[in-house]
C-alpha positions as CSV (number, residue, x, y, z in Angstrom):
1,M,54.5,149.2,64.6
2,N,55.5,148.5,67.9
3,L,58.8,148.2,69.5
4,E,61.0,145.2,68.1
5,D,62.2,145.1,71.6
6,H,59.7,145.2,74.3
7,V,61.4,146.7,77.7
8,G,61.7,143.1,78.7
9,D,64.3,141.6,75.7
10,I,66.1,144.6,76.2
11,I,66.8,143.6,80.2
12,R,67.5,140.2,78.6
13,K,70.0,141.5,76.1
14,A,71.8,144.1,78.7
15,R,72.0,140.3,80.9
16,A,73.5,139.0,78.4
17,M,75.5,141.5,77.5
18,S,77.5,142.2,81.1
19,G,76.9,138.8,82.2
20,V,75.0,139.1,84.9
21,S,72.6,136.0,86.5
22,A,68.8,135.9,86.5
23,R,69.2,136.2,90.5
24,A,71.3,139.2,90.7
25,A,69.0,140.8,88.3
26,A,66.4,140.2,90.2
27,G,67.5,141.2,93.9
28,A,68.6,144.5,91.8
29,A,65.1,144.9,90.9
30,G,63.7,144.0,94.0
31,I,61.8,140.9,92.6
32,S,61.7,137.9,92.2
33,E,63.7,135.5,89.7
34,R,59.8,133.6,88.4
35,D,58.4,137.6,88.1
36,L,62.0,138.3,86.4
37,A,61.4,136.0,83.8
38,E,58.1,136.6,83.4
39,L,59.0,140.1,82.6
40,E,62.1,139.1,80.0
41,A,59.3,137.3,78.0
42,T,55.9,139.6,77.8
43,G,57.9,142.8,78.4
44,R,55.1,143.0,81.5
45,A,55.8,143.3,85.3
46,V,53.7,141.7,87.8
47,R,55.5,143.7,90.2
48,K,57.3,147.3,89.5
49,P,61.2,146.7,89.4
50,D,63.4,149.1,90.4
51,Y,63.9,149.9,87.2
52,H,67.2,152.1,88.0
53,R,69.3,149.5,90.5
54,L,68.7,147.1,87.7
55,A,69.8,149.0,85.5
56,R,72.9,150.0,86.8
57,L,73.9,146.3,87.2
58,I,73.5,145.0,83.4
59,G,74.9,148.5,81.9
60,V,71.8,150.6,80.3
61,D,70.3,153.8,81.4
62,G,67.9,153.9,84.0
63,V,66.1,156.6,82.8
64,K,66.0,155.7,79.3
65,L,64.8,152.3,80.5
66,E,61.8,153.4,82.6
67,Q,60.8,154.9,79.5
68,V,60.7,152.6,77.2
69,A,58.8,150.6,80.3
70,A,56.3,153.5,80.3
71,G,55.5,153.2,76.9
72,W,57.7,155.3,74.8
73,A,58.5,154.5,71.2
74,P,59.5,157.1,68.6
75,A,57.4,159.8,66.9
76,G,56.6,159.1,63.5
77,Q,58.2,160.7,60.6
78,D,56.5,162.8,58.0
79,L,58.1,160.8,54.8
80,A,56.8,162.5,52.4
81,R,60.4,164.3,53.0
82,W,62.0,161.8,51.4
83,R,59.3,161.2,48.6
84,E,61.5,158.4,46.5
85,F,61.4,156.8,49.5
86,R,59.8,153.1,50.7
87,C,59.7,150.8,53.7
88,L,58.8,147.5,52.4
89,T,58.0,144.9,55.2
90,T,57.3,141.0,54.6
91,T,56.4,138.4,57.4
92,D,57.7,134.3,57.7
93,G,56.5,132.3,60.6
94,G,55.3,135.5,62.4
95,M,58.8,137.4,61.7
96,A,58.7,140.6,60.3
97,V,61.4,142.1,58.3
98,N,61.8,145.8,56.3
99,C,63.8,146.0,53.2
100,Y,63.9,149.9,52.0
101,L,63.6,151.2,48.3
102,V,64.9,154.1,47.3
103,W,65.4,156.1,43.6
104,D,66.6,159.8,42.0
105,P,63.1,161.2,40.7
106,A,65.0,162.8,37.9
107,T,66.4,159.2,36.6
108,R,64.4,156.1,37.8
109,E,68.1,155.1,39.5
110,A,66.9,152.8,42.2
111,A,68.8,151.0,44.6
112,L,67.1,147.7,47.7
113,F,69.1,147.7,51.0
114,D,68.1,143.8,52.4
115,T,65.5,142.1,50.2
116,G,63.3,140.7,53.2
117,W,61.7,137.6,52.4
118,S,59.7,138.0,49.5
119,A,60.3,139.8,46.5
120,E,56.9,140.5,45.4
121,P,56.3,143.4,47.1
122,I,59.5,145.3,46.1
123,V,58.7,144.0,42.0
124,K,56.0,145.7,42.3
125,E,56.9,149.0,43.3
126,I,59.4,148.8,40.4
127,S,57.1,148.4,38.7
128,E,53.9,150.5,39.5
129,H,57.1,153.5,39.9
130,Q,58.8,152.4,36.5
131,L,62.3,152.1,38.1
132,E,65.8,150.4,37.1
133,L,66.6,148.6,39.8
134,C,70.8,149.5,39.7
135,H,72.1,148.3,43.4
136,V,71.1,146.2,46.3
137,F,73.0,146.9,49.0
138,I,73.1,144.1,52.1
139,T,73.2,145.5,55.9
140,H,74.3,141.5,56.4
141,S,73.7,138.2,55.4
142,H,71.1,136.8,57.9
143,E,68.3,134.7,56.3
144,D,65.8,136.8,56.8
145,H,67.7,140.1,55.6
146,V,69.0,138.0,51.9
147,A,65.5,135.5,51.7
148,A,65.0,137.4,48.3
149,L,68.3,138.5,46.9
150,A,68.2,134.8,44.2
151,A,64.6,135.6,43.4
152,I,66.0,139.5,42.7
153,R,68.5,138.9,41.5
154,Q,66.9,136.6,38.8
155,R,64.2,139.0,38.2
156,F,66.8,142.3,37.7
157,P,69.9,140.4,36.7
158,R,71.6,143.7,35.8
159,A,71.4,145.2,39.4
160,V,74.7,145.2,41.1
161,A,74.8,143.1,44.5
162,H,76.7,144.9,47.6
163,S,77.7,143.8,51.1
164,G,80.0,144.5,53.6
165,S,81.6,140.7,52.6
166,S,83.2,139.7,49.8
167,G,80.9,136.5,49.9
168,A,79.4,134.6,46.9
169,P,76.4,135.9,45.7
170,L,77.4,139.3,46.2
171,N,79.1,141.4,43.2
172,E,81.1,144.0,45.3
173,R,82.5,144.6,48.3
174,L,82.7,148.4,49.6
175,R,85.0,149.8,52.0
176,P,84.2,152.7,54.3
177,G,84.9,156.0,51.7
178,E,83.3,155.0,49.0
179,T,80.5,156.0,47.4
180,I,78.3,155.1,44.7
181,A,76.3,157.5,43.2
182,L,72.4,156.7,42.4
183,G,70.9,159.8,39.8
184,G,71.9,162.4,42.2
185,L,71.5,160.7,45.6
186,R,74.9,159.6,47.4
187,V,75.1,155.8,49.0
188,S,77.9,155.6,51.5
189,P,78.9,152.5,53.8
190,R,80.1,152.1,57.1
191,D,81.4,149.0,58.9
192,T,78.9,148.8,61.8
193,P,79.8,144.7,62.9
194,G,79.2,143.5,66.4
195,H,75.6,141.9,65.4
196,A,77.2,139.5,62.3
197,P,80.7,139.8,60.8
198,D,79.9,141.6,58.0
199,G,76.7,144.5,59.1
200,T,77.4,147.5,56.8
201,T,75.2,150.7,57.5
202,Y,74.2,152.7,54.8
203,V,74.0,156.5,54.6
204,V,71.7,157.5,51.7
205,E,72.3,161.8,51.1
206,N,71.7,164.7,48.5
207,W,68.3,163.9,48.8
208,P,65.9,166.6,46.9
209,A,64.6,169.4,49.1
210,G,67.6,169.2,51.2
211,A,65.9,166.2,53.1
212,P,67.7,165.0,56.1
213,P,70.7,161.4,55.5
214,V,68.8,158.4,55.5
215,A,71.0,155.8,57.2
216,M,69.7,152.0,56.8
217,V,71.3,150.3,59.9
218,G,69.8,146.4,59.8
219,D,70.1,144.8,62.7
220,A,72.8,147.3,64.6
221,I,70.4,149.6,66.2
222,F,66.5,149.3,66.9
223,A,64.5,152.3,68.0
224,G,65.1,151.9,71.6
225,S,67.6,148.8,71.6
226,I,69.8,146.9,69.4
227,G,70.3,143.8,68.0
228,R,72.3,140.9,69.5
229,G,75.7,140.7,70.0
230,N,76.4,137.3,68.3
231,Q,79.8,138.4,67.8
232,S,80.8,141.3,70.1
233,W,78.2,143.1,72.1
234,E,81.1,146.1,73.5
235,L,81.9,146.0,68.9
236,A,78.3,146.2,68.5
237,R,77.5,149.4,70.8
238,S,80.7,151.3,69.9
239,K,80.3,150.8,66.0
240,V,76.6,152.3,66.7
241,R,78.2,155.2,68.7
242,E,81.0,155.9,65.7
243,H,79.7,155.5,62.9
244,I,74.9,156.1,63.3
245,L,75.2,157.9,66.7
246,S,77.8,160.4,65.5
247,L,74.9,161.2,62.5
248,P,73.6,164.6,62.5
249,A,70.3,164.9,64.5
250,D,67.5,164.3,61.8
251,T,69.0,161.4,60.5
252,L,66.8,159.0,59.3
253,I,67.8,155.9,61.0
254,C,65.8,152.4,58.9
255,P,66.1,149.0,60.8
256,G,65.8,145.8,59.6
257,H,62.9,145.3,62.4
258,G,60.4,147.2,64.2
259,P,59.5,150.9,63.4
260,L,62.1,153.5,62.4
261,T,63.7,156.4,64.5
262,T,65.8,159.3,64.4
263,V,69.6,160.1,65.4
264,A,68.4,161.8,68.1
265,E,65.6,160.2,69.9
266,E,68.1,156.9,69.9
267,R,70.8,159.8,71.8
268,A,67.7,160.8,74.2
269,H,65.9,157.6,74.4
270,N,68.0,154.4,73.6
271,P,68.9,152.5,77.1
272,F,72.0,151.2,75.1
273,F,73.7,154.6,75.0
C-alpha cells in the first residue's frame, strides 16, 4: 500500500503548519514556485530540491523528509502475531479509509474501530468468524470514519458505541484512564485532538502470546506524516508525541489511511517528529 502522503503532501502540510509562503519555500528549496507547486501536487520533482534547507524553514526533519522523497515506506508487519485482528479498507469517490476489527479468541467478543464507508465487509467478517460485536470505538467523527455507523448499529443494536465526545449517536464518552475489557484484551483511550476536537487513539493490549500493543490512531498520524491540523497543528503534534510515540517501540500503529506502521518506524522516519 502506498503512503497516504507523498513528499509533496508533507511539504504542503508543513508549510501550512509553519505559515510559510510558496515563494519563501521555493527559494529555500532552490526551485521555482511552479516546480514547488508540481512537487506538492504530485510528489514528483522536476528539479531536485534542497530538502534540508526547505525542511529547516518549514519545521520538519530534513533527513527524514529526504528519506520519504527517496521512497521510504514502513516495513511490512507479520499480522499473524495478532491473529484476531483485521484491517478492512473501503473506498468511496477515490478516498480509501481503514477500519479495524479485533476479537478475543476464547469469548468471540469483538470490537470495531471506526466503520469506513461500508458495513458490508465488517458484517461479513463478523459472520465468518462467528463473533459477537460488543463495542464500536470511533477515533473521530469525520464522515469517512463513521459513514457506516448507522448501518452497523442497526445490524448490531447491542454493541456499545464509544468516542472522545458525548455527541449523538454514540452511547458513551470514554475518558483517559478508563479501560474496557474485551474478553482477555484491554482497550484504553488516549486523547489525540488537533486533527479533530474529538480525536481519540485506542490502545489494545494484553494480546495472546505476548504480541505488542496495537494503537488505533485515526488520522492523528500516518506512516511518514500526520493528518491536517484542522483544529491546531501544534496540538496535533504534541498529542502524537505524548500519547502515541511514547508507546513501546514495537507497538503496531493502525492509521485511518495508508499502511500500518510502528512506533519505532515513526520515531525514525516521520519528518514531523
